[in-house]
C-alpha positions as CSV (number, residue, x, y, z in Angstrom):
1,M,76.6,17.7,163.8
2,N,72.7,17.3,163.5
3,N,72.1,19.5,166.0
4,S,74.3,22.1,164.1
5,T,72.9,21.1,160.4
6,T,69.8,21.7,162.7
7,G,70.8,24.8,163.6
8,L,71.4,26.4,160.5
9,S,68.0,25.1,158.8
10,G,66.4,26.2,161.4
11,L,67.7,29.9,160.7
12,N,65.5,32.2,158.7
13,L,67.5,32.6,155.6
14,S,65.2,35.2,153.8
15,S,66.7,37.5,156.7
16,L,70.1,37.5,155.6
17,K,68.8,39.1,151.9
18,P,69.7,42.4,152.1
19,S,66.9,44.9,151.6
20,T,66.0,46.3,148.6
21,E,64.0,48.8,149.0
22,P,66.1,51.8,150.4
23,S,68.3,51.1,147.3
24,N,65.0,51.2,145.1
25,A,63.6,54.5,146.9
26,G,67.2,56.4,145.7
27,Q,67.3,54.8,142.3
28,T,63.7,56.4,142.2
29,A,65.1,60.4,143.8
30,V,68.3,60.3,141.9
31,R,66.0,59.4,138.7
32,G,63.6,62.1,139.8
33,A,66.1,64.3,140.4
34,Q,67.6,64.2,136.5
35,V,63.7,64.4,135.6
36,R,64.0,67.5,136.9
37,T,67.1,68.8,135.7
38,M,66.3,67.7,132.3
39,D,63.3,70.1,132.5
40,V,65.2,73.1,133.4
41,V,68.0,72.0,130.7
42,N,65.4,72.0,128.0
43,K,63.3,75.2,129.4
44,G,67.1,76.9,128.9
45,L,68.4,75.3,125.9
46,A,64.9,76.7,124.2
47,R,66.2,80.1,125.3
48,R,69.1,79.9,124.5
49,H,68.5,78.8,121.0
50,R,66.5,81.7,120.5
51,S,69.6,83.5,122.0
52,E,71.8,82.3,119.4
53,S,69.5,82.6,116.2
54,R,69.1,86.7,117.2
55,F,72.8,86.7,117.8
56,K,73.5,84.9,114.3
57,R,70.6,87.4,112.7
58,L,72.6,90.4,114.6
59,G,76.1,89.3,112.9
60,L,74.2,89.0,109.4
61,A,72.7,92.2,109.4
62,A,75.9,94.0,110.4
63,I,77.6,92.4,107.6
64,L,75.1,93.1,105.4
65,L,75.0,96.9,106.9
66,S,78.8,97.0,105.9
67,L,78.7,95.5,102.5
68,A,75.8,98.0,101.5
69,F,77.9,101.2,102.8
70,L,80.6,100.0,101.2
71,A,78.7,99.4,97.9
72,V,77.6,102.6,98.2
73,L,80.9,104.3,98.8
74,F,81.8,102.1,95.5
75,V,79.1,103.0,93.5
76,S,79.6,107.2,94.2
77,I,82.9,106.9,93.4
78,F,82.2,104.8,89.9
79,A,79.5,107.4,89.4
80,N,81.3,110.6,89.9
81,G,84.8,109.0,88.3
82,Y,83.9,107.3,84.9
83,T,83.7,110.0,82.6
84,A,87.0,111.1,83.8
85,F,88.5,108.3,81.3
86,K,86.7,110.0,78.3
87,Q,88.3,113.8,76.9
88,T,86.0,115.9,74.6
89,F,88.0,117.4,71.5
90,I,87.4,120.0,68.7
91,Q,88.5,119.8,65.4
92,L,90.0,123.3,63.9
93,E,91.5,124.1,60.6
94,V,94.8,126.1,61.2
95,F,96.6,128.2,58.7
96,L,100.4,127.4,59.2
97,D,101.8,131.0,57.9
98,P,105.2,130.8,57.0
99,L,105.1,134.3,57.6
100,E,105.0,133.5,61.2
101,I,106.7,129.9,61.6
102,D,110.1,130.2,61.2
103,K,111.1,126.5,60.3
104,E,114.6,126.8,62.1
105,N,113.5,127.9,65.5
106,L,109.7,126.2,66.1
107,Q,110.4,126.8,69.5
108,T,109.4,130.3,69.5
109,V,105.9,130.6,67.1
110,N,103.1,131.5,69.0
111,Y,101.3,128.8,68.4
112,M,98.3,129.9,70.5
113,G,98.0,132.7,68.4
114,L,97.9,130.6,65.3
115,V,94.7,128.6,67.4
116,K,92.6,131.9,67.5
117,K,93.2,132.9,64.2
118,S,91.2,129.7,63.3
119,L,88.3,130.5,65.8
120,T,88.2,134.1,64.6
121,T,87.6,132.3,61.1
122,I,84.8,130.0,61.9
123,F,83.2,132.9,63.8
124,P,84.0,136.1,61.8
125,L,81.4,137.8,63.6
126,V,82.7,137.9,66.9
127,K,84.1,141.3,67.3
128,S,84.5,142.6,70.8
129,R,87.3,141.9,72.8
130,A,85.1,140.3,75.9
131,D,83.6,137.7,73.1
132,K,87.0,137.3,72.0
133,R,88.1,136.2,75.3
134,K,85.3,133.7,75.8
135,L,85.5,132.6,72.3
136,Y,89.1,131.5,72.7
137,G,88.2,129.8,76.2
138,I,86.4,127.0,74.4
139,V,89.9,125.4,73.6
140,S,92.1,124.2,76.1
141,T,95.4,126.0,76.6
142,G,96.8,123.0,75.4
143,A,96.0,123.1,72.0
144,A,98.9,125.2,71.5
145,F,101.2,122.5,72.6
146,D,99.3,119.7,70.5
147,L,99.9,122.3,67.7
148,Q,103.4,122.3,68.2
149,K,104.3,118.7,68.2
150,F,102.2,118.5,64.7
151,V,104.8,121.3,63.1
152,Q,107.9,119.4,64.6
153,K,106.9,116.4,63.1
154,N,105.3,117.4,59.8
155,R,107.3,120.5,58.5
156,H,106.5,120.1,55.2
157,E,103.1,120.9,55.8
158,I,104.1,124.7,56.9
159,G,102.5,126.4,54.1
160,N,99.0,124.8,54.3
161,T,96.2,124.5,56.1
162,I,95.4,121.2,58.4
163,Q,93.0,120.1,60.1
164,I,94.1,119.1,63.6
165,W,91.8,117.9,67.2
166,V,93.0,119.9,70.1
167,P,91.1,118.8,73.6
168,A,88.4,121.0,74.3
169,D,88.1,123.5,77.5
170,D,86.9,121.7,80.6
171,D,83.9,123.6,80.7
172,V,83.2,122.1,77.2
173,D,84.1,118.7,78.4
174,M,81.7,119.2,81.3
175,L,78.9,120.4,78.9
176,M,79.4,117.5,76.5
177,K,79.2,115.2,79.5
178,G,76.0,116.5,81.0
179,H,77.2,117.9,83.8
180,I,76.1,121.2,83.1
181,S,72.5,121.9,82.2
182,R,70.8,124.0,79.4
183,D,67.9,124.3,81.5
184,V,69.0,126.1,84.4
185,P,69.1,130.0,84.2
186,E,72.3,131.5,82.3
187,A,73.4,133.2,85.4
188,E,73.6,130.0,87.6
189,R,75.7,128.0,84.9
190,R,79.3,128.4,84.1
191,M,78.5,128.6,80.0
192,N,76.7,131.4,78.8
193,D,74.0,131.0,75.8
194,T,77.2,132.1,73.3
195,Q,79.3,129.6,74.3
196,I,76.6,126.5,74.1
197,A,75.4,128.0,71.0
198,W,79.5,128.1,69.3
199,V,79.8,124.6,70.9
200,D,76.7,123.5,69.1
201,H,78.1,125.0,66.0
202,F,81.2,122.0,66.5
203,I,78.5,119.4,67.1
204,D,76.0,120.4,63.9
205,R,79.6,120.0,62.1
206,S,80.7,117.1,63.5
207,R,83.7,118.6,64.7
208,I,83.7,118.1,68.0
209,K,84.1,114.2,69.6
210,Q,84.8,112.5,73.2
211,E,87.9,110.0,73.0
212,F,89.7,107.8,75.9
213,N,91.6,110.1,78.1
214,T,94.9,109.2,77.5
215,I,96.0,112.5,78.9
216,F,94.9,111.5,82.5
217,F,97.0,108.2,82.2
218,T,100.5,110.3,80.5
219,G,100.1,113.7,82.0
220,G,101.0,115.5,85.1
221,D,99.7,118.1,87.2
222,S,98.0,121.3,86.1
223,R,96.0,124.0,86.5
224,E,94.0,123.0,83.9
225,P,91.7,119.9,84.4
226,E,91.1,118.9,81.0
227,L,95.4,118.9,80.9
228,A,95.7,117.2,84.5
229,G,97.1,113.8,84.6
230,I,98.6,111.0,86.9
231,W,101.4,109.8,85.3
232,G,103.3,112.2,87.2
233,A,102.1,111.1,90.8
234,T,102.3,107.6,90.0
235,C,105.9,107.9,89.2
236,G,106.4,109.4,92.5
237,S,104.3,106.6,94.0
238,L,106.6,103.8,92.4
239,Y,109.8,105.7,93.2
240,T,109.2,106.0,96.9
241,L,107.3,102.2,97.2
242,L,110.5,101.3,95.6
243,V,113.2,102.9,98.4
244,A,110.6,102.2,101.3
245,L,110.9,98.2,99.7
246,C,114.5,98.1,99.2
247,L,114.9,99.3,103.0
248,S,112.2,97.4,104.9
249,F,112.4,94.5,103.6
250,P,115.6,93.1,104.1
251,I,116.0,95.4,107.7
252,G,112.4,94.0,108.6
253,I,113.3,90.1,107.7
254,A,116.6,90.3,109.3
255,T,115.2,91.8,112.4
256,A,112.6,89.2,113.0
257,I,114.5,86.1,112.7
258,Y,117.2,87.7,115.4
259,L,114.8,88.6,117.6
260,E,112.9,85.1,117.3
261,E,115.8,82.7,116.5
262,F,118.9,83.7,118.0
263,A,118.2,87.2,120.2
264,P,118.1,85.6,124.5
265,T,115.2,86.0,126.5
266,N,116.2,88.8,129.4
267,R,115.1,92.5,129.5
268,W,116.7,94.3,126.6
269,T,114.8,91.9,124.0
270,D,111.2,92.4,125.9
271,V,112.1,96.2,125.7
272,V,112.7,96.2,121.8
273,E,109.2,93.7,121.0
274,V,107.4,96.2,123.2
275,N,108.3,99.1,121.5
276,I,107.9,97.2,118.4
277,N,104.5,96.7,119.3
278,N,103.9,100.3,120.1
279,L,105.5,101.7,116.8
280,A,102.8,99.9,115.3
281,A,100.4,101.8,117.0
282,V,101.9,105.1,116.4
283,P,100.1,107.6,114.2
284,S,101.2,108.2,110.7
285,I,101.8,111.8,111.0
286,V,104.4,111.4,113.9
287,F,106.8,109.3,111.3
288,G,106.2,112.3,108.5
289,L,107.4,115.2,111.8
290,L,110.3,112.3,112.4
291,G,111.2,112.9,108.4
292,L,111.1,116.3,108.8
293,A,113.5,116.7,111.6
294,V,115.7,114.2,111.2
295,F,116.2,113.7,107.3
296,L,115.4,117.3,105.8
297,N,116.9,119.6,108.8
298,F,119.9,117.3,110.6
299,F,121.0,115.4,106.8
300,G,119.6,117.9,104.5
301,L,118.0,115.9,101.7
302,P,116.5,117.2,99.1
303,R,112.5,118.2,100.1
304,S,109.5,116.9,97.9
305,A,111.4,113.9,97.0
306,P,110.5,110.3,96.7
307,L,114.0,109.5,98.5
308,V,112.9,111.2,101.6
309,G,109.3,109.8,100.8
310,G,110.7,105.7,101.1
311,L,112.7,106.9,104.0
312,V,110.1,107.7,105.9
313,L,107.3,105.1,104.7
314,T,110.4,102.5,105.8
315,L,110.3,103.6,109.5
316,M,106.4,103.7,109.5
317,T,106.1,99.8,107.6
318,L,109.1,98.3,109.6
319,P,106.6,97.6,112.7
320,T,104.5,95.6,110.2
321,I,106.8,93.2,108.4
322,I,108.7,92.2,111.9
323,I,105.7,91.5,113.5
324,A,104.0,89.7,110.4
325,S,107.8,87.9,109.7
326,R,107.6,86.7,113.8
327,A,104.1,85.4,113.7
328,S,105.2,83.8,110.3
329,L,108.8,82.3,112.2
330,K,106.6,80.9,115.2
331,S,104.2,79.1,112.8
332,V,106.9,76.7,112.0
333,P,107.1,73.8,113.6
334,P,109.8,73.3,116.5
335,S,110.1,69.3,115.0
336,I,111.8,71.3,111.8
337,R,114.3,73.2,114.0
338,E,115.0,69.7,115.6
339,A,115.6,67.5,112.8
340,A,117.4,70.1,111.5
341,L,120.0,70.2,114.5
342,G,120.1,66.5,114.9
343,I,121.2,66.3,111.6
344,G,124.2,68.0,112.3
345,A,122.9,71.8,110.9
346,S,124.5,74.7,112.7
347,K,122.0,77.1,113.8
348,T,122.6,79.7,111.0
349,Q,122.0,76.4,108.6
350,M,118.7,75.9,110.0
351,V,117.5,79.2,109.6
352,A,118.5,79.2,106.4
353,H,118.0,76.0,104.9
354,H,114.7,75.2,106.6
355,V,113.3,77.1,108.6
356,L,113.4,80.8,106.6
357,P,111.9,78.8,103.3
358,L,108.7,77.7,105.0
359,A,108.2,80.8,107.0
360,M,109.2,83.0,103.4
361,P,105.6,82.9,102.0
362,G,103.9,84.8,105.3
363,M,107.1,87.0,105.3
364,L,106.3,88.3,101.9
365,T,102.4,88.6,102.6
366,G,102.8,91.1,105.3
367,T,105.6,93.0,103.3
368,I,103.2,93.4,100.6
369,I,100.2,94.2,103.0
370,G,102.7,96.7,104.8
371,M,103.3,98.0,101.0
372,A,100.0,98.2,100.6
373,Q,99.4,100.3,103.5
374,A,102.6,102.6,102.3
375,L,100.6,103.3,99.0
376,G,98.1,104.9,100.9
377,E,99.4,107.3,103.2
378,T,99.2,110.5,103.0
379,A,99.6,112.3,106.4
380,P,103.6,111.8,106.8
381,L,104.3,112.8,103.0
382,L,102.8,116.0,104.0
383,M,104.8,116.8,106.3
384,I,107.6,116.4,104.3
385,G,107.1,118.9,101.4
386,M,105.1,116.2,98.4
387,V,102.0,118.0,98.4
388,A,103.5,120.9,96.6
389,F,102.6,121.6,92.9
390,I,104.7,119.6,90.6
391,V,104.1,120.0,86.7
392,D,106.9,118.0,85.5
393,I,107.3,114.0,85.1
394,P,109.8,112.6,87.9
395,T,113.0,110.9,86.6
396,G,114.7,109.7,89.7
397,F,114.3,109.6,93.3
398,T,115.9,112.9,94.4
399,D,113.7,115.0,91.6
400,P,110.6,116.9,93.1
401,S,107.5,114.8,93.0
402,T,104.5,114.0,94.4
403,V,102.0,110.2,95.1
404,L,98.9,109.2,94.4
405,P,97.1,110.0,97.5
406,V,98.5,113.5,97.9
407,Q,97.6,114.0,94.2
408,I,94.1,112.8,95.3
409,F,94.2,115.5,97.9
410,L,95.2,118.7,96.3
411,W,92.6,117.9,93.0
412,A,89.7,117.2,95.7
413,D,90.4,121.0,97.0
414,S,90.2,122.1,93.9
415,P,86.7,124.1,93.2
416,E,86.1,122.5,89.4
417,R,83.8,120.2,89.0
418,A,86.0,118.5,86.1
419,F,88.7,118.0,89.0
420,L,86.0,116.2,90.8
421,E,85.7,113.4,88.2
422,K,89.1,113.2,87.6
423,T,89.4,113.3,91.8
424,S,87.4,109.9,91.8
425,A,89.2,108.6,88.8
426,A,92.2,108.4,90.4
427,I,90.9,107.2,93.6
428,M,89.4,104.3,91.4
429,V,93.0,103.9,90.3
430,L,94.2,103.6,93.3
431,L,91.5,101.1,94.8
432,V,93.3,98.9,91.6
433,F,96.7,99.0,92.5
434,L,95.7,98.2,96.4
435,V,93.6,95.1,95.2
436,A,96.3,93.9,93.2
437,M,98.6,94.0,95.6
438,N,96.8,92.3,98.3
439,G,95.5,89.8,95.7
440,L,99.5,89.9,95.0
441,A,100.0,89.1,98.4
442,V,97.1,86.0,98.5
443,V,98.9,84.6,95.4
444,L,102.2,84.3,96.6
445,R,101.0,83.0,99.9
446,K,99.2,80.2,97.9
447,K,102.1,79.1,95.4
448,F,104.7,79.3,97.8
449,E,102.8,78.0,101.4
450,R,103.9,74.4,102.3
451,R,101.7,72.3,104.6
452,W,103.0,69.6,106.9
């Protein structure tokens, strides 16, 4: 026992301790490696920060440049179009000669002749036929219609001399608005010095004024710029959009519900989905060609009618509505469906009572955006004849009509300076409609959106 104890005590216990030298060396090596790695990271981090900052500046510059171009576009449209909301009128003294006015048949009266007599009375020194033609041209041809309306409402004034404000010619209107300069040589402007002197005669006697242009909002298209309005095109756009909405909304919603909730996953549904996505990228003029071939040539529907335009726009907007509606249905959590089915609801009840109300805000948004896209389309409607010159205001879905974008296209092709401001003003009205429709989509989404 003592020998064993002595043997153990004679051992060098320090030799039994594990050596720490290799461990310390390893830690030093790891620490050195970490230091070197951090140095590399720190050097690269500064470079990445500079790159990120440069990317942010480029992105901000791109946004500012886009906003600048958009501002230039809007400013140029406003600068060219705001004067269209004012119209020049001239006051005339017209003698309602009872020998020329038949009270029993006011439709056959030569009202333009009465207007011309009023002008020759004001300027009796104008004798030549050419000068008289220029004199009569300072008032619009619409003066005869205004005089006719006055006489029909005031038959008791027949035999008296009346004072009536009539629209001025578009050249006089441009002169009053400063678009025709008096300083340029006579050969370089649309009005000669004599015509300007006649206008100054009315100005000196306070018989010329500018008022809000109600004709622009209440009239149809016209060859005369001072009589041209957007009401006919606006009615055509409303009828066309109404047809497109009544067809595309229920068909698009039903298609999206079937494909997302009821259709089996197979090759046929995959083909349908691929074709819907492809149709959303098809140029709009292709739908116009389809409408020309099917609705006009095959079915024989009336040309230039809002009914045909609405059918064409329905085909064009259906893919957009279907895709937006399917995305809205996918956003509804599966737990909603499982909970409805778990309490005994059928699949139809689950969709109608639970999924559809939650997805409806997104569906409405997609529909309104699709309608806004249809409102601004021109190419497909050109193919079905809605580019025709139509003066009358449409009163139904089968009456010949045009739409706002096509009306803008027609006016932009006219050489008169007055049509330039009409074009810009019509673009402003169209932009207001588009912004209003997109704003309505946002409001409806916020109003009916539910959070879970």
